C-alpha positions as YAML, in Angstrom:
chain: A
units: angstrom
residues:
- id: 1
  name: UNK
  ca: [0.10, 0.16, -0.12]
- id: 2
  name: UNK
  ca: [0.83, 3.15, -0.36]
- id: 3
  name: UNK
  ca: [0.25, 7.25, -1.04]
- id: 4
  name: UNK
  ca: [1.70, 9.97, -1.67]
- id: 5
  name: UNK
  ca: [2.51, 12.30, 0.88]
- id: 6
  name: UNK
  ca: [0.28, 15.23, 1.58]
- id: 7
  name: UNK
  ca: [0.57, 18.35, -0.31]
- id: 8
  name: UNK
  ca: [0.09, 19.96, 2.98]
- id: 9
  name: UNK
  ca: [3.22, 17.83, 4.38]
- id: 10
  name: UNK
  ca: [5.17, 19.06, 2.42]
- id: 11
  name: UNK
  ca: [4.46, 22.56, 1.98]
- id: 12
  name: UNK
  ca: [4.84, 22.02, 6.62]
- id: 13
  name: UNK
  ca: [8.52, 20.47, 5.97]
- id: 14
  name: UNK
  ca: [9.34, 23.90, 3.18]
- id: 15
  name: UNK
  ca: [8.28, 26.24, 5.09]
- id: 16
  name: UNK
  ca: [9.52, 24.97, 7.53]
- id: 17
  name: UNK
  ca: [13.17, 24.81, 6.06]
- id: 18
  name: UNK
  ca: [12.51, 28.71, 4.74]
- id: 19
  name: UNK
  ca: [12.94, 29.82, 8.02]
- id: 20
  name: UNK
  ca: [15.15, 28.24, 9.52]
- id: 21
  name: UNK
  ca: [17.66, 28.55, 6.22]
- id: 22
  name: UNK
  ca: [16.85, 32.86, 7.01]
- id: 23
  name: UNK
  ca: [17.59, 32.53, 10.50]
- id: 24
  name: UNK
  ca: [21.04, 30.27, 9.44]
- id: 25
  name: UNK
  ca: [21.67, 32.80, 7.19]
- id: 26
  name: UNK
  ca: [21.86, 36.01, 10.50]
- id: 27
  name: UNK
  ca: [25.43, 33.79, 11.62]
- id: 28
  name: UNK
  ca: [28.31, 35.26, 10.31]
- id: 29
  name: UNK
  ca: [30.31, 32.75, 7.65]
- id: 30
  name: UNK
  ca: [27.01, 30.81, 6.63]
- id: 31
  name: UNK
  ca: [25.46, 33.22, 4.80]
- id: 32
  name: UNK
  ca: [27.03, 31.84, 1.40]
- id: 33
  name: UNK
  ca: [26.53, 28.49, 1.70]
- id: 34
  name: UNK
  ca: [22.90, 29.12, 3.02]
- id: 35
  name: UNK
  ca: [22.08, 31.79, -0.25]
- id: 36
  name: UNK
  ca: [23.81, 27.95, -2.45]
- id: 37
  name: UNK
  ca: [21.51, 25.55, -1.36]
- id: 38
  name: UNK
  ca: [18.44, 27.79, -1.75]
- id: 39
  name: UNK
  ca: [19.62, 28.30, -4.54]
- id: 40
  name: UNK
  ca: [20.28, 24.16, -5.50]
- id: 41
  name: UNK
  ca: [16.43, 23.92, -3.99]
- id: 42
  name: UNK
  ca: [15.21, 26.00, -5.91]
- id: 43
  name: UNK
  ca: [16.32, 25.00, -9.10]
- id: 44
  name: UNK
  ca: [15.89, 21.66, -7.84]
- id: 45
  name: UNK
  ca: [12.03, 19.77, -8.24]
- id: 46
  name: UNK
  ca: [10.36, 19.25, -4.70]
- id: 47
  name: UNK
  ca: [11.12, 15.84, -3.39]
- id: 48
  name: UNK
  ca: [7.50, 13.81, -3.46]
- id: 49
  name: UNK
  ca: [8.44, 10.81, -1.40]
- id: 50
  name: UNK
  ca: [5.95, 8.13, -1.42]
- id: 51
  name: UNK
  ca: [4.60, 7.13, 2.04]
- id: 52
  name: UNK
  ca: [3.95, 3.12, 2.38]
- id: 53
  name: UNK
  ca: [2.85, 0.54, 4.61]
- id: 54
  name: UNK
  ca: [3.62, -2.72, 5.77]
- id: 55
  name: UNK
  ca: [2.37, -5.56, 8.31]
- id: 56
  name: UNK
  ca: [5.23, -7.20, 10.87]
- id: 57
  name: UNK
  ca: [5.14, -9.12, 12.94]
- id: 58
  name: UNK
  ca: [1.04, -8.35, 13.87]
- id: 59
  name: UNK
  ca: [1.38, -4.40, 13.88]
- id: 60
  name: UNK
  ca: [0.94, -2.14, 10.87]
- id: 61
  name: UNK
  ca: [4.11, -0.06, 10.25]
- id: 62
  name: UNK
  ca: [5.35, 2.26, 7.65]
- id: 63
  name: UNK
  ca: [8.04, 3.66, 6.13]
- id: 64
  name: UNK
  ca: [8.35, 6.44, 3.68]
- id: 65
  name: UNK
  ca: [10.18, 5.87, -0.16]
- id: 66
  name: UNK
  ca: [12.05, 8.18, -2.65]
- id: 67
  name: UNK
  ca: [12.82, 6.78, -6.06]
- id: 68
  name: UNK
  ca: [15.53, 9.95, -7.92]
- id: 69
  name: UNK
  ca: [13.75, 10.33, -10.85]
- id: 70
  name: UNK
  ca: [15.88, 8.67, -14.28]
- id: 71
  name: UNK
  ca: [16.56, 5.69, -12.05]
- id: 72
  name: UNK
  ca: [16.73, 2.38, -14.93]
- id: 73
  name: UNK
  ca: [14.61, 0.19, -13.30]
- id: 74
  name: UNK
  ca: [16.57, -2.64, -15.37]
- id: 75
  name: UNK
  ca: [19.95, -1.56, -12.75]
- id: 76
  name: UNK
  ca: [20.32, -2.05, -9.49]
- id: 77
  name: UNK
  ca: [21.21, 0.76, -7.29]
- id: 78
  name: UNK
  ca: [21.99, 1.18, -3.99]
- id: 79
  name: UNK
  ca: [19.62, 1.36, -1.35]
- id: 80
  name: UNK
  ca: [20.14, 3.57, 2.27]
- id: 81
  name: UNK
  ca: [17.42, 3.25, 5.28]
- id: 82
  name: UNK
  ca: [17.61, 6.15, 7.24]
- id: 83
  name: UNK
  ca: [16.57, 6.09, 10.92]
- id: 84
  name: UNK
  ca: [14.77, 8.83, 12.83]
- id: 85
  name: UNK
  ca: [15.53, 9.93, 16.10]
- id: 86
  name: UNK
  ca: [13.82, 9.03, 19.16]
- id: 87
  name: UNK
  ca: [10.70, 11.20, 19.85]
- id: 88
  name: UNK
  ca: [10.87, 11.99, 16.18]
- id: 89
  name: UNK
  ca: [9.24, 10.57, 12.77]
- id: 90
  name: UNK
  ca: [10.50, 9.17, 9.38]
- id: 91
  name: UNK
  ca: [9.10, 12.84, 7.69]
- id: 92
  name: UNK
  ca: [12.03, 14.64, 10.39]
- id: 93
  name: UNK
  ca: [13.99, 12.09, 8.84]
- id: 94
  name: UNK
  ca: [12.97, 13.28, 5.48]
- id: 95
  name: UNK
  ca: [13.60, 16.94, 5.71]
- id: 96
  name: UNK
  ca: [16.34, 17.72, 3.53]
- id: 97
  name: UNK
  ca: [16.54, 20.94, 5.91]
- id: 98
  name: UNK
  ca: [17.44, 18.55, 9.00]
- id: 99
  name: UNK
  ca: [19.47, 15.41, 7.49]
- id: 100
  name: UNK
  ca: [19.57, 16.19, 3.48]
- id: 101
  name: UNK
  ca: [19.13, 12.35, 2.41]
- id: 102
  name: UNK
  ca: [16.92, 13.38, -0.65]
- id: 103
  name: UNK
  ca: [18.62, 15.96, -2.20]
- id: 104
  name: UNK
  ca: [22.36, 13.29, -1.59]
- id: 105
  name: UNK
  ca: [20.19, 10.63, -3.35]
- id: 106
  name: UNK
  ca: [18.42, 12.69, -5.94]
- id: 107
  name: UNK
  ca: [22.35, 13.80, -7.27]
- id: 108
  name: UNK
  ca: [24.21, 10.18, -6.55]
- id: 109
  name: UNK
  ca: [20.90, 7.66, -7.77]
- id: 110
  name: UNK
  ca: [20.25, 5.68, -4.95]
- id: 111
  name: UNK
  ca: [16.94, 5.19, -3.30]
- id: 112
  name: UNK
  ca: [16.96, 6.16, 0.68]
- id: 113
  name: UNK
  ca: [13.72, 5.04, 3.04]
- id: 114
  name: UNK
  ca: [12.72, 6.80, 5.76]
- id: 115
  name: UNK
  ca: [11.08, 3.68, 7.96]
- id: 116
  name: UNK
  ca: [9.09, 5.26, 11.48]
- id: 117
  name: UNK
  ca: [9.69, 3.71, 14.91]
- id: 118
  name: UNK
  ca: [6.78, 2.50, 16.65]
- id: 119
  name: UNK
  ca: [4.34, 4.90, 17.86]
- id: 120
  name: UNK
  ca: [1.11, 4.38, 19.88]
- id: 121
  name: UNK
  ca: [-0.70, 7.26, 18.04]
- id: 122
  name: UNK
  ca: [-2.32, 7.24, 14.79]
- id: 123
  name: UNK
  ca: [-0.47, 9.38, 13.50]
- id: 124
  name: UNK
  ca: [3.31, 7.29, 13.63]
- id: 125
  name: UNK
  ca: [4.94, 10.08, 16.14]
- id: 126
  name: UNK
  ca: [6.44, 10.53, 19.43]
- id: 127
  name: UNK
  ca: [8.20, 7.11, 17.96]
- id: 128
  name: UNK
  ca: [11.10, 5.45, 19.21]
- id: 129
  name: UNK
  ca: [13.85, 2.20, 17.96]
- id: 130
  name: UNK
  ca: [14.05, -1.11, 20.10]
- id: 131
  name: UNK
  ca: [18.27, -1.08, 19.65]
- id: 132
  name: UNK
  ca: [18.92, -3.26, 22.70]
- id: 133
  name: UNK
  ca: [18.94, -1.32, 25.77]
- id: 134
  name: UNK
  ca: [17.22, 2.35, 24.86]
- id: 135
  name: UNK
  ca: [14.57, 3.23, 24.02]
- id: 136
  name: UNK
  ca: [10.99, 4.16, 25.41]
- id: 137
  name: UNK
  ca: [7.89, 2.00, 24.57]
- id: 138
  name: UNK
  ca: [10.07, 0.44, 21.69]
- id: 139
  name: UNK
  ca: [12.43, -1.17, 23.39]
- id: 140
  name: UNK
  ca: [10.34, -1.70, 27.13]
- id: 141
  name: UNK
  ca: [7.68, -3.78, 24.39]
- id: 142
  name: UNK
  ca: [10.35, -5.83, 22.78]
- id: 143
  name: UNK
  ca: [9.44, -4.96, 19.49]
- id: 144
  name: UNK
  ca: [10.92, -6.70, 16.06]
- id: 145
  name: UNK
  ca: [13.38, -3.62, 14.42]
- id: 146
  name: UNK
  ca: [15.37, -5.54, 13.14]
- id: 147
  name: UNK
  ca: [12.35, -7.63, 12.15]
- id: 148
  name: UNK
  ca: [11.32, -4.42, 10.86]
- id: 149
  name: UNK
  ca: [14.19, -3.41, 9.27]
- id: 150
  name: UNK
  ca: [14.62, -6.63, 7.01]
- id: 151
  name: UNK
  ca: [10.71, -6.36, 5.88]
- id: 152
  name: UNK
  ca: [11.32, -2.91, 4.20]
- id: 153
  name: UNK
  ca: [14.29, -4.10, 2.57]
- id: 154
  name: UNK
  ca: [12.48, -6.89, 1.04]
- id: 155
  name: UNK
  ca: [9.34, -5.07, 1.33]
- id: 156
  name: UNK
  ca: [11.58, -2.40, -1.33]
- id: 157
  name: UNK
  ca: [13.56, -4.64, -3.94]
- id: 158
  name: UNK
  ca: [10.00, -6.66, -4.43]
- id: 159
  name: UNK
  ca: [9.76, -3.12, -6.26]
- id: 160
  name: UNK
  ca: [12.73, -1.76, -7.35]
- id: 161
  name: UNK
  ca: [16.31, -3.64, -8.04]
- id: 162
  name: UNK
  ca: [18.82, -2.62, -5.63]
- id: 163
  name: UNK
  ca: [21.96, -3.71, -5.32]
- id: 164
  name: UNK
  ca: [21.98, -6.68, -2.36]
- id: 165
  name: UNK
  ca: [26.17, -5.50, -2.02]
- id: 166
  name: UNK
  ca: [24.59, -1.83, -1.20]
- id: 167
  name: UNK
  ca: [22.60, -1.62, 1.37]
- id: 168
  name: UNK
  ca: [23.29, 0.29, 3.74]
- id: 169
  name: UNK
  ca: [21.95, 2.14, 7.29]
- id: 170
  name: UNK
  ca: [22.29, 5.58, 9.27]
- id: 171
  name: UNK
  ca: [20.66, 7.12, 11.19]
- id: 172
  name: UNK
  ca: [20.17, 9.55, 14.55]
- id: 173
  name: UNK
  ca: [20.64, 8.55, 18.08]
- id: 174
  name: UNK
  ca: [17.98, 6.32, 18.91]
- id: 175
  name: UNK
  ca: [17.78, 5.49, 14.95]
- id: 176
  name: UNK
  ca: [21.63, 5.55, 15.14]
- id: 177
  name: UNK
  ca: [21.47, 2.94, 18.26]
- id: 178
  name: UNK
  ca: [19.31, 1.04, 15.77]
- id: 179
  name: UNK
  ca: [22.01, 1.58, 12.91]
- id: 180
  name: UNK
  ca: [25.05, -0.32, 15.96]
- id: 181
  name: UNK
  ca: [22.60, -3.21, 16.44]
- id: 182
  name: UNK
  ca: [21.93, -4.27, 12.80]
- id: 183
  name: UNK
  ca: [25.65, -4.47, 13.02]
- id: 184
  name: UNK
  ca: [25.42, -7.01, 14.89]
- id: 185
  name: UNK
  ca: [22.18, -8.58, 13.77]
- id: 186
  name: UNK
  ca: [22.13, -8.00, 10.41]
- id: 187
  name: UNK
  ca: [25.57, -7.69, 9.16]
- id: 188
  name: UNK
  ca: [23.73, -10.72, 6.06]
- id: 189
  name: UNK
  ca: [22.28, -7.95, 4.94]
- id: 190
  name: UNK
  ca: [23.96, -4.33, 5.54]
- id: 191
  name: UNK
  ca: [27.46, -3.70, 3.56]
- id: 192
  name: UNK
  ca: [28.23, -0.92, 6.03]
- id: 193
  name: UNK
  ca: [26.55, 0.79, 9.27]
- id: 194
  name: UNK
  ca: [26.59, 4.83, 10.27]
- id: 195
  name: UNK
  ca: [25.83, 6.20, 13.60]
- id: 196
  name: UNK
  ca: [25.26, 10.04, 14.35]
- id: 197
  name: UNK
  ca: [24.57, 10.70, 17.91]
- id: 198
  name: UNK
  ca: [23.82, 7.41, 19.06]
- id: 199
  name: UNK
  ca: [26.29, 4.88, 20.46]
- id: 200
  name: UNK
  ca: [26.39, 1.16, 21.29]
- id: 201
  name: UNK
  ca: [23.17, 0.26, 23.22]
- id: 202
  name: UNK
  ca: [23.51, -3.78, 22.84]
- id: 203
  name: UNK
  ca: [23.57, -6.17, 25.14]
- id: 204
  name: UNK
  ca: [25.06, -8.31, 22.95]
- id: 205
  name: UNK
  ca: [26.68, -8.42, 19.10]
- id: 206
  name: UNK
  ca: [27.90, -11.41, 17.32]
- id: 207
  name: UNK
  ca: [27.61, -10.02, 14.18]
- id: 208
  name: UNK
  ca: [27.44, -13.21, 11.45]
- id: 209
  name: UNK
  ca: [30.97, -11.31, 9.43]
- id: 210
  name: UNK
  ca: [32.87, -7.99, 9.51]
- id: 211
  name: UNK
  ca: [30.51, -4.95, 9.17]
- id: 212
  name: UNK
  ca: [32.72, -1.36, 8.07]
- id: 213
  name: UNK
  ca: [31.17, 1.27, 11.48]
- id: 214
  name: UNK
  ca: [31.43, 4.78, 10.90]
- id: 215
  name: UNK
  ca: [30.34, 7.01, 14.34]
- id: 216
  name: UNK
  ca: [30.04, 9.79, 14.43]
- id: 217
  name: UNK
  ca: [29.52, 12.43, 17.71]
- id: 218
  name: UNK
  ca: [30.14, 15.68, 18.92]
- id: 219
  name: UNK
  ca: [32.43, 16.46, 22.20]
- id: 220
  name: UNK
  ca: [29.15, 18.65, 23.56]
- id: 221
  name: UNK
  ca: [26.56, 16.10, 23.03]
- id: 222
  name: UNK
  ca: [24.16, 16.65, 25.68]
- id: 223
  name: UNK
  ca: [21.59, 14.12, 25.91]
- id: 224
  name: UNK
  ca: [24.53, 11.27, 24.87]
- id: 225
  name: UNK
  ca: [26.80, 12.04, 26.60]
- id: 226
  name: UNK
  ca: [30.40, 11.63, 24.95]
- id: 227
  name: UNK
  ca: [32.41, 9.99, 27.33]
- id: 228
  name: UNK
  ca: [29.33, 8.00, 28.65]
- id: 229
  name: UNK
  ca: [25.93, 8.28, 30.19]
- id: 230
  name: UNK
  ca: [22.66, 10.01, 29.54]
- id: 231
  name: UNK
  ca: [22.62, 13.92, 29.47]
- id: 232
  name: UNK
  ca: [20.75, 15.24, 32.80]
- id: 233
  name: UNK
  ca: [17.43, 17.06, 32.06]
- id: 234
  name: UNK
  ca: [18.08, 16.03, 28.53]
- id: 235
  name: UNK
  ca: [15.04, 13.61, 29.30]
- id: 236
  name: UNK
  ca: [11.52, 14.50, 30.37]
- id: 237
  name: UNK
  ca: [11.82, 10.76, 31.97]
- id: 238
  name: UNK
  ca: [14.92, 8.77, 32.12]
- id: 239
  name: UNK
  ca: [13.39, 5.65, 32.83]
- id: 240
  name: UNK
  ca: [13.22, 5.40, 29.06]
- id: 241
  name: UNK
  ca: [16.93, 5.85, 28.05]
- id: 242
  name: UNK
  ca: [19.62, 4.14, 30.24]
- id: 243
  name: UNK
  ca: [23.32, 4.67, 30.68]
- id: 244
  name: UNK
  ca: [24.49, 5.36, 27.07]
- id: 245
  name: UNK
  ca: [28.04, 3.44, 26.42]
- id: 246
  name: UNK
  ca: [30.10, 6.32, 25.96]
- id: 247
  name: UNK
  ca: [31.55, 6.92, 22.34]
- id: 248
  name: UNK
  ca: [35.70, 5.26, 22.47]
- id: 249
  name: UNK
  ca: [33.41, 2.44, 24.66]
- id: 250
  name: UNK
  ca: [31.78, 2.36, 20.66]
- id: 251
  name: UNK
  ca: [34.77, 2.37, 18.72]
- id: 252
  name: UNK
  ca: [36.73, -0.40, 21.48]
- id: 253
  name: UNK
  ca: [33.86, -2.54, 21.08]
- id: 254
  name: UNK
  ca: [34.13, -2.06, 17.57]
- id: 255
  name: UNK
  ca: [37.53, -2.96, 16.55]
- id: 256
  name: UNK
  ca: [37.44, -5.55, 18.37]
- id: 257
  name: UNK
  ca: [34.09, -7.50, 16.97]
- id: 258
  name: UNK
  ca: [36.08, -6.82, 13.32]
- id: 259
  name: UNK
  ca: [39.77, -6.93, 14.61]
- id: 260
  name: UNK
  ca: [41.02, -4.72, 13.60]
- id: 261
  name: UNK
  ca: [44.61, -3.09, 14.29]
- id: 262
  name: UNK
  ca: [44.28, -1.07, 17.82]
- id: 263
  name: UNK
  ca: [46.06, 2.00, 16.24]
- id: 264
  name: UNK
  ca: [43.60, 4.71, 14.99]
- id: 265
  name: UNK
  ca: [45.12, 7.29, 11.75]
- id: 266
  name: UNK
  ca: [43.51, 10.78, 11.22]
- id: 267
  name: UNK
  ca: [42.47, 11.05, 8.19]
- id: 268
  name: UNK
  ca: [40.33, 14.18, 8.13]
- id: 269
  name: UNK
  ca: [41.03, 17.50, 10.14]
- id: 270
  name: UNK
  ca: [39.90, 20.57, 10.65]
- id: 271
  name: UNK
  ca: [39.29, 23.84, 12.92]
- id: 272
  name: UNK
  ca: [36.22, 22.05, 15.01]
- id: 273
  name: UNK
  ca: [35.93, 18.03, 13.95]
- id: 274
  name: UNK
  ca: [38.38, 15.67, 13.01]
- id: 275
  name: UNK
  ca: [38.27, 11.83, 11.13]
- id: 276
  name: UNK
  ca: [40.28, 8.55, 12.26]
- id: 277
  name: UNK
  ca: [40.40, 5.12, 10.46]
- id: 278
  name: UNK
  ca: [41.07, 2.01, 12.38]
- id: 279
  name: UNK
  ca: [42.66, -0.72, 9.53]
- id: 280
  name: UNK
  ca: [44.18, -3.62, 9.09]
- id: 281
  name: UNK
  ca: [40.93, -5.32, 9.62]
- id: 282
  name: UNK
  ca: [39.71, -8.33, 9.17]
- id: 283
  name: UNK
  ca: [37.97, -8.42, 5.48]
- id: 284
  name: UNK
  ca: [39.03, -5.30, 4.87]
- id: 285
  name: UNK
  ca: [36.43, -4.03, 6.15]
- id: 286
  name: UNK
  ca: [36.45, -0.14, 8.36]
- id: 287
  name: UNK
  ca: [36.18, 1.42, 12.18]
- id: 288
  name: UNK
  ca: [35.85, 4.79, 11.34]
- id: 289
  name: UNK
  ca: [34.79, 7.83, 13.95]
- id: 290
  name: UNK
  ca: [34.58, 11.79, 13.74]
- id: 291
  name: UNK
  ca: [33.98, 14.28, 16.22]
- id: 292
  name: UNK
  ca: [32.94, 17.72, 15.75]
- id: 293
  name: UNK
  ca: [33.92, 20.06, 19.31]
- id: 294
  name: UNK
  ca: [30.37, 21.82, 19.16]
- id: 295
  name: UNK
  ca: [26.95, 21.00, 17.59]
- id: 296
  name: UNK
  ca: [25.14, 19.07, 20.83]
- id: 297
  name: UNK
  ca: [22.34, 17.09, 19.65]
- id: 298
  name: UNK
  ca: [22.37, 17.67, 16.36]
- id: 299
  name: UNK
  ca: [22.88, 16.16, 13.05]
- id: 300
  name: UNK
  ca: [26.55, 18.23, 11.61]
- id: 301
  name: UNK
  ca: [25.93, 20.33, 8.69]
- id: 302
  name: UNK
  ca: [22.65, 20.47, 9.70]
- id: 303
  name: UNK
  ca: [20.92, 23.73, 8.06]
- id: 304
  name: UNK
  ca: [17.93, 23.92, 10.81]
- id: 305
  name: UNK
  ca: [17.79, 22.37, 14.11]
- id: 306
  name: UNK
  ca: [15.52, 21.39, 17.12]
- id: 307
  name: UNK
  ca: [14.10, 24.55, 18.83]
- id: 308
  name: UNK
  ca: [16.00, 26.20, 21.72]
- id: 309
  name: UNK
  ca: [19.19, 23.59, 20.46]
- id: 310
  name: UNK
  ca: [22.50, 24.89, 19.95]
- id: 311
  name: UNK
  ca: [23.02, 25.02, 15.90]
- id: 312
  name: UNK
  ca: [24.56, 22.14, 14.39]
- id: 313
  name: UNK
  ca: [28.57, 21.89, 14.02]
- id: 314
  name: UNK
  ca: [29.43, 23.14, 10.24]
- id: 315
  name: UNK
  ca: [32.87, 22.00, 9.85]
- id: 316
  name: UNK
  ca: [31.62, 18.68, 8.66]
- id: 317
  name: UNK
  ca: [28.38, 17.53, 7.15]
- id: 318
  name: UNK
  ca: [27.29, 14.33, 7.79]
- id: 319
  name: UNK
  ca: [25.01, 13.06, 5.37]
- id: 320
  name: UNK
  ca: [28.62, 13.50, 2.68]
- id: 321
  name: UNK
  ca: [30.83, 11.83, 4.91]
- id: 322
  name: UNK
  ca: [28.19, 8.84, 5.68]
- id: 323
  name: UNK
  ca: [27.93, 8.31, 2.16]
- id: 324
  name: UNK
  ca: [31.70, 8.71, 0.77]
- id: 325
  name: UNK
  ca: [31.85, 5.47, 3.99]
- id: 326
  name: UNK
  ca: [29.49, 3.59, 2.49]
- id: 327
  name: UNK
  ca: [30.52, 4.04, -1.18]
- id: 328
  name: UNK
  ca: [33.89, 3.44, -0.29]
- id: 329
  name: UNK
  ca: [32.34, 0.25, 1.44]
- id: 330
  name: UNK
  ca: [31.19, -1.29, -1.57]
- id: 331
  name: UNK
  ca: [34.22, -1.01, -2.93]
...
């Protein structure tokens, strides 16, 4: 079952994005970048993801799918699953002002899907993912989100020619935690995963094969603390989250799982951000970490963030970094 997103929903997304861009344009150093993005969006057609519903584990689950125009239906293309943060929904993850995945898919020629987490509300808002130790109702009800992710990929493959060697998962916060879990429990399906602001929350992890993992995190994240734990006052109900694993421990776990060399090599270094990679991993996979000094609990490179939150770091663009990582992992 599928339907186009309602016009008022698309209009609301565009209006919110334009307002956020106008605010950001007042910040010194960003005017040129914002102007370029606005001109690019005016020149490109408005994205129109399709809404799909599928039955899984006794529930009606939803996802949005964006297929760039002009794809050759006979030529298998990459597929990216992008999971929203806890308390969000698929529509937020599909907002290019916040995450940029629709535009990236259009320019690079891949299919991007935005699954919706478990929600008790009819509209699917305030949804969460069962990433193991976190979060919310999805965790408490032991929702089968790994199975749901598998079902989404299978459903997409019935509609599109997808390259099975180029299926990837990424996510923000709780969605990033689910990406880590997929690397543990569905390495047979996903070639690589990338998480932003969501550390490993799996109680146990035994991947069926080595898998490439990228983690991106801000040092000043006040929700999922870089050094471990949940930020005080960041969550209305602390029982709905967990004592988050630290970023260094998350990377150490993947270095051990993928049997990588212990030394990390700096691969990117600019004011406000750096990336490093562990080489000599089993089967040629890679474990990488990118750190921004600022940006809090947000997606680096985003034009807009939640009201009242610090602006996202502009030292790197997480969507660009993640796509390059996925592209390199499939070679």
